[in-house]
N, CA and C atoms as an extended XYZ file, in Angstrom:
246
Properties=species:S:1:pos:R:3:atomname:S:1:resname:S:1:resid:I:1 pbc="F F F"
N       116.364      168.864      106.256 N   MET     1
C       116.964      167.568      107.038 CA  MET     1
C       115.188      166.630      107.219 C   MET     1
N       114.689      167.204      107.673 N   ARG     2
C       113.105      166.034      107.819 CA  ARG     2
C       113.449      165.099      106.825 C   ARG     2
N       113.189      165.457      105.829 N   SER     3
C       113.227      164.670      104.480 CA  SER     3
C       114.303      163.631      104.662 C   SER     3
N       115.497      163.909      104.921 N   ARG     4
C       116.809      162.550      104.926 CA  ARG     4
C       116.095      161.529      106.110 C   ARG     4
N       115.301      162.261      106.984 N   SER     5
C       115.056      161.076      108.069 CA  SER     5
C       114.187      160.408      107.510 C   SER     5
N       113.370      160.796      106.440 N   ARG     6
C       112.062      159.533      106.246 CA  ARG     6
C       112.571      158.396      105.238 C   ARG     6
N       114.055      158.611      104.639 N   SER     7
C       114.670      157.787      103.225 CA  SER     7
C       114.732      156.329      103.944 C   SER     7
N       115.251      156.279      105.125 N   PRO     8
C       115.299      154.723      105.485 CA  PRO     8
C       113.772      154.073      105.473 C   PRO     8
N       113.151      155.089      105.593 N   TRP     9
C       111.619      154.241      105.962 CA  TRP     9
C       111.292      154.056      104.492 C   TRP     9
N       111.456      154.845      103.742 N   LEU    10
C       110.769      154.815      102.345 CA  LEU    10
C       111.149      153.562      101.684 C   LEU    10
N       112.590      153.766      101.912 N   ALA    11
C       113.414      152.688      101.171 CA  ALA    11
C       113.247      151.322      101.537 C   ALA    11
N       112.901      150.930      103.195 N   LEU    12
C       112.260      149.756      104.052 CA  LEU    12
C       110.572      149.598      103.301 C   LEU    12
N       109.874      150.619      102.933 N   ALA    13
C       108.389      150.545      102.629 CA  ALA    13
C       108.957      150.105      101.053 C   ALA    13
N       109.399      150.275      100.451 N   LEU    14
C       109.630      149.564       99.070 CA  LEU    14
C       110.359      148.448       98.819 C   LEU    14
N       111.113      148.388       99.762 N   VAL    15
C       111.705      146.404       99.790 CA  VAL    15
C       110.708      145.858      100.084 C   VAL    15
N       110.015      145.950      101.066 N   LEU    16
C       108.717      145.305      101.561 CA  LEU    16
C       107.844      145.128      100.733 C   LEU    16
N       107.410      146.199       99.995 N   ALA    17
C       106.166      146.284       99.127 CA  ALA    17
C       106.847      145.664       97.775 C   ALA    17
N       107.795      145.089       97.229 N   CYS    18
C       108.274      144.338       96.345 CA  CYS    18
C       108.371      143.179       96.843 C   CYS    18
N       108.342      142.908       98.120 N   ALA    19
C       109.112      141.311       98.468 CA  ALA    19
C       107.597      140.679       99.058 C   ALA    19
N       106.333      141.496       99.292 N   ALA    20
C       105.183      141.020       99.223 CA  ALA    20
C       104.546      140.194       98.157 C   ALA    20
N       104.982      140.483       96.716 N   CYS    21
C       104.256      140.160       95.904 CA  CYS    21
C       105.009      138.785       95.360 C   CYS    21
N       104.690      137.455       95.842 N   GLY    22
C       105.489      136.632       95.302 CA  GLY    22
C       106.523      136.035       96.196 C   GLY    22
N       106.600      136.501       96.957 N   GLY    23
C       107.852      136.302       98.562 CA  GLY    23
C       107.619      134.602       98.844 C   GLY    23
N       106.700      134.165       99.150 N   ASN    24
C       106.264      133.015       99.179 CA  ASN    24
C       105.982      131.838       98.046 C   ASN    24
N       106.218      132.726       96.966 N   ASP    25
C       105.845      131.902       95.481 CA  ASP    25
C       106.923      130.950       95.456 C   ASP    25
N       106.696      129.541       94.728 N   PRO    26
C       107.692      128.966       95.038 CA  PRO    26
C       107.972      129.233       93.413 C   PRO    26
N       106.850      129.827       92.549 N   THR    27
C       107.673      130.295       90.957 CA  THR    27
C       107.729      131.400       90.798 C   THR    27
N       107.839      132.030       91.796 N   GLY    28
C       107.968      133.396       91.666 CA  GLY    28
C       109.124      133.786       90.568 C   GLY    28
N       109.803      135.388       90.465 N   ALA    29
C       110.805      135.928       89.596 CA  ALA    29
C       111.709      134.790       89.192 C   ALA    29
N       112.524      134.300       90.575 N   SER    30
C       113.895      133.665       90.251 CA  SER    30
C       113.563      131.964       89.950 C   SER    30
N       112.544      131.678       90.283 N   ASN    31
C       112.043      130.316       89.835 CA  ASN    31
C       110.885      130.024       88.777 C   ASN    31
N       110.831      131.101       87.753 N   ALA    32
C       109.683      130.951       86.854 CA  ALA    32
C       110.161      130.311       85.642 C   ALA    32
N       109.175      129.466       84.646 N   PRO    33
C       109.820      128.371       83.629 CA  PRO    33
C       110.633      129.429       82.622 C   PRO    33
N       111.418      128.753       81.903 N   ALA    34
C       112.365      129.448       80.994 CA  ALA    34
C       111.060      129.863       79.902 C   ALA    34
N       110.016      129.641       79.762 N   SER    35
C       109.101      130.444       79.039 CA  SER    35
C       108.770      131.815       79.325 C   SER    35
N       108.821      131.851       80.612 N   HIS    36
C       108.488      133.203       81.125 CA  HIS    36
C       109.360      134.361       80.919 C   HIS    36
N       109.309      134.970       79.871 N   THR    37
C       110.558      135.850       78.975 CA  THR    37
C       110.402      137.156       79.547 C   THR    37
N       109.285      137.649       80.174 N   VAL    38
C       108.871      139.053       79.968 CA  VAL    38
C       108.804      139.462       81.481 C   VAL    38
N       109.927      140.677       81.596 N   SER    39
C       109.816      141.066       83.295 CA  SER    39
C       108.558      142.096       83.307 C   SER    39
N       107.805      142.250       84.197 N   GLN    40
C       107.316      143.003       84.873 CA  GLN    40
C       107.027      143.237       86.116 C   GLN    40
N       107.078      144.304       86.666 N   GLY    41
C       107.172      144.253       88.141 CA  GLY    41
C       107.861      143.527       89.103 C   GLY    41
N       109.188      142.995       87.963 N   GLY    42
C       110.255      142.623       88.873 CA  GLY    42
C       109.777      140.954       88.846 C   GLY    42
N       108.671      140.626       88.463 N   VAL    43
C       108.245      138.999       88.000 CA  VAL    43
C       108.130      138.619       86.593 C   VAL    43
N       108.817      137.722       86.315 N   ARG    44
C       108.786      136.770       85.036 CA  ARG    44
C       107.481      136.652       84.534 C   ARG    44
N       106.970      136.757       83.555 N   HIS    45
C       105.673      136.175       82.748 CA  HIS    45
C       106.022      135.712       81.330 C   HIS    45
N       105.201      134.767       81.256 N   ALA    46
C       105.338      134.459       79.756 CA  ALA    46
C       104.750      135.659       78.726 C   ALA    46
N       104.867      135.129       77.580 N   PRO    47
C       104.292      136.222       76.306 CA  PRO    47
C       102.612      136.248       76.265 C   PRO    47
N       102.208      137.254       76.334 N   GLY    48
C       100.821      136.954       76.181 CA  GLY    48
C       100.339      137.801       77.590 C   GLY    48
N       101.258      138.086       78.676 N   LEU    49
C       100.298      138.123       79.944 CA  LEU    49
C        99.493      139.028       80.124 C   LEU    49
N        98.948      140.152       78.570 N   ASN    50
C        97.841      141.107       78.462 CA  ASN    50
C        96.598      140.437       78.335 C   ASN    50
N        96.856      138.899       78.070 N   THR    51
C        95.398      138.498       77.487 CA  THR    51
C        95.653      137.244       78.270 C   THR    51
N        95.435      137.029       79.906 N   PRO    52
C        95.470      135.916       80.639 CA  PRO    52
C        94.326      134.582       80.345 C   PRO    52
N        93.261      135.137       80.151 N   GLN    53
C        92.094      134.382       79.570 CA  GLN    53
C        92.657      133.475       78.825 C   GLN    53
N        93.557      133.894       77.606 N   GLN    54
C        93.619      133.310       76.535 CA  GLN    54
C        95.477      132.533       76.732 C   GLN    54
N        95.938      133.464       77.456 N   SER    55
C        97.272      132.982       77.530 CA  SER    55
C        97.981      132.201       78.549 C   SER    55
N        97.281      131.985       80.083 N   CYS    56
C        97.671      131.942       80.847 CA  CYS    56
C        97.248      130.419       81.863 C   CYS    56
N        95.604      130.213       81.240 N   THR    57
C        94.930      129.142       81.872 CA  THR    57
C        95.394      127.958       81.838 C   THR    57
N        96.446      127.358       80.869 N   SER    58
C        96.914      125.937       80.995 CA  SER    58
C        97.646      125.581       81.972 C   SER    58
N        98.530      126.579       82.505 N   CYS    59
C        98.986      126.045       83.417 CA  CYS    59
C        98.383      126.886       85.058 C   CYS    59
N        98.122      128.308       84.899 N   HIS    60
C        97.244      129.045       85.856 CA  HIS    60
C        95.810      128.656       86.392 C   HIS    60
N        95.523      127.763       85.518 N   GLY    61
C        94.058      127.542       85.678 CA  GLY    61
C        93.154      127.808       85.002 C   GLY    61
N        91.686      127.727       84.677 N   ALA    62
C        90.732      128.556       83.815 CA  ALA    62
C        90.595      129.637       84.864 C   ALA    62
N        90.531      129.468       85.831 N   ASP    63
C        89.968      130.802       86.409 CA  ASP    63
C        90.993      131.751       87.071 C   ASP    63
N        92.404      131.368       86.505 N   LEU    64
C        93.649      132.019       87.046 CA  LEU    64
C        93.764      132.035       88.534 C   LEU    64
N        93.241      131.010       89.232 N   ARG    65
C        93.507      130.742       90.512 CA  ARG    65
C        94.658      130.045       90.876 C   ARG    65
N        95.392      129.289       90.256 N   GLY    66
C        96.614      128.589       90.423 CA  GLY    66
C        96.219      126.871       89.812 C   GLY    66
N        97.057      125.938       89.032 N   GLY    67
C        96.960      124.823       88.980 CA  GLY    67
C        98.303      124.330       89.684 C   GLY    67
N        98.092      122.912       89.362 N   ALA    68
C        99.145      121.799       89.742 CA  ALA    68
C       100.525      122.665       89.559 C   ALA    68
N       100.468      123.429       88.454 N   ASP    69
C       101.860      123.550       88.096 CA  ASP    69
C       102.261      125.217       88.349 C   ASP    69
N       101.385      126.009       88.773 N   ALA    70
C       101.564      127.196       88.611 CA  ALA    70
C       100.674      127.777       89.638 C   ALA    70
N       100.887      128.751       90.032 N   PRO    71
C       100.316      129.706       91.736 CA  PRO    71
C        99.458      130.561       91.048 C   PRO    71
N        98.305      131.052       92.082 N   SER    72
C        97.619      131.753       91.613 CA  SER    72
C        97.715      133.333       91.497 C   SER    72
N        97.588      133.776       89.535 N   CYS    73
C        97.741      135.516       89.556 CA  CYS    73
C        97.059      136.120       90.597 C   CYS    73
N        96.492      135.656       90.669 N   TYR    74
C        95.450      136.817       91.960 CA  TYR    74
C        96.062      137.265       93.214 C   TYR    74
N        97.295      135.930       93.198 N   SER    75
C        98.260      136.394       94.549 CA  SER    75
C        98.918      137.559       94.422 C   SER    75
N        99.007      138.260       93.058 N   CYS    76
C        99.876      139.225       93.046 CA  CYS    76
C        98.974      140.367       92.168 C   CYS    76
N        97.994      140.253       91.665 N   HIS    77
C        97.286      140.832       90.614 CA  HIS    77
C        95.550      141.424       91.121 C   HIS    77
N        95.255      140.618       92.530 N   GLY    78
C        94.079      141.016       92.889 CA  GLY    78
C        93.595      140.509       91.925 C   GLY    78
N        91.981      140.819       91.989 N   LYS    79
C        90.783      140.689       90.944 CA  LYS    79
C        91.264      141.515       89.390 C   LYS    79
N        92.306      142.046       89.186 N   LYS    80
C        92.495      142.522       87.765 CA  LYS    80
C        91.319      142.061       86.783 C   LYS    80
N        91.326      140.670       86.645 N   TRP    81
C        90.622      140.077       85.928 CA  TRP    81
C        89.452      139.851       85.656 C   TRP    81
N        88.699      140.386       86.958 N   SER    82
C        87.160      140.005       87.119 CA  SER    82
C        86.126      140.831       86.320 C   SER    82
């Protein structure tokens, strides 16, 4: 029975973890441009997401820290590309 009492807390933790990435991001999963057709982790990405230095810099900036049209990739990915 003890594991049942943890279920609501685990569910809440999962919801909060999912909401933490892009929660305040105006171009998050629901507002991503139409060109972002690949869903990964519940967030839409553009094709070429595995090569961001070649594929994402035109909008997300040369250093992927955001540009006029797009947020920083580091807000969700940390220093993955450093």
